[in-house]
N, C-alpha and C positions, 0 to 999 in steps of 0.2 A: 385167709386159705380156704374157710368154707365158702367163701362166696366163690373163689376162683372153680372151685370144686363141683358145686352147685351148677356153675356156668359150664364146666366140661361134661359135665353128667347131662344136661340140657342139649347140648352140641350131640352128644352121642347117640341121645333118644331121639334124636329128628332125623340123623342120619341112618340109623336102624329102621326108621318106619318108612324110608323114603321107599315107592314103588320100584319095584325091579323092571328095568325096563325087557320090554319081551320082543323077541326075535320074529325076524318077517317068515313067511313061508319057505322062503330059501335056506333057511337056519342063520342068517347074518343080521346083528343088530344095525340099523339105521348108524352112520358114522357121528351123528351128535348122541345119540345114544350110547354109542362105545366109548365115546370121551367121557360122557357124563359117569357112566358105572365105572370107567377107571377111577375118575376123579375120588368119587364116594370111597374106593377103596386106598387110595392114597393118602384120603384125609384119616381113614381110620387106621391107616399104618402109622402116620404122625403123630395123633391122637396117642397113642399106644406105646408107641418107641420114643416122642419126645415130652410129651405130657404127663404119661404114666411112669417114664421111664423102664420099660421092660428093654430085655435085652432080646436081640435078632432069632434068637433059639426059642423065645415063649410060643407057645403051641397058638395062640392065635395071631401072630404075627406070621407064623410058617404058613398057616392057612390062608392068611390075607395075601400072602407072597404068592403062593400057588393060584390063587383065584385071578390075581394080576397076571399071573405070566401064561395062564390058560386064557383069558382074554386078549394078551398079545400076541401069543401063537394062533390061535381061531381069527381073530379079526384083522388080525394087519398092524403095521405101524399106527402110533397114534400121531405122526406127523402128518400122515397121509389124510387127516381131517379136514374138510374143509371149514371147519370151523376154528383152526390153530388160529388164522388172523385175527378173530374174534376175541380167542381167550388167551392168546398171546403167551407166555411161559408155561401155562400150565399142561402141556403133555410134558414138556421136558421134566417138572419139576415132578409128576407123576412116575417117570422112570426113576430119577433119584430117589425117591421115596422107595421104590421096590430094590434097587440096588443097595440101599442103607439095610435091607434086612437080608441080605443075600448072603449064603451060611458057606458058601463053598466056592472053588474057581470056576465050575460049569455055570452056577446061576450069575456069579460076577460078572464071568466074561457074555453071557446072555445079555445082562442090563447094559454092559458097556456096550455092544455092539448096539443095540437099539438108541442108545445115547448119544453115541458117534453120528448114527445116520439122522437121527432127530435134528443133530446140531449144524450136520451137514446141509441139510435141508431148509434151516432157518438162517436166518441174517446175520445172526449171531458170531461173533468175531473171538471167540477166546473165550478163559475161564473168568477175567474181572467183569465182562459185558454179561456173561450168564448170571454170575452173581448178583451183579445189581439190577436183572431184571427178576431174580429168584424173590428179591423181597417184596414184591407184588404181590407173592402168594404168600407161603407162609414159609420164611426162612429168616435163620438166625446164626451167627458166627459160631453158635455151638455147634450146630449140623457142618458146619465148613471143616470144624475141627473134628467132627466125628467121622471123617475119612473120605468124603467124596473126590476128593484131587487124586485118590487113587482110581475111581472109575472112569 
């Protein structure tokens, strides 16, 4: 258990040490930077929700959710990224992580709309194929049972 805790702490430390991407003069992140920043937030949500077992109403998770929503609303859909092909299922995984910490109907609806649009733009055909592909990132049966089907 101690080794797991040290590994988790090491991953968290490295994530928190990553440089934040700089916006261009126009106030926009380049698409690759946008996906990168969103993925870092998604990993932080995963660590705290799944590995630390904090509830969606935990203050840090609320802050991370707001940060992710801010990125989505400021910079657009993750599925618009040209890197989507190279990163595969990552944009959808990021949105699912955000949806997992939604606390009310408005937040759930927002994430569900982003997820639906991302799925329409991908070649994925339904939940079984999505779940199979999600195992390439950080996905477990525990997450499936946690209510993703509602999204």
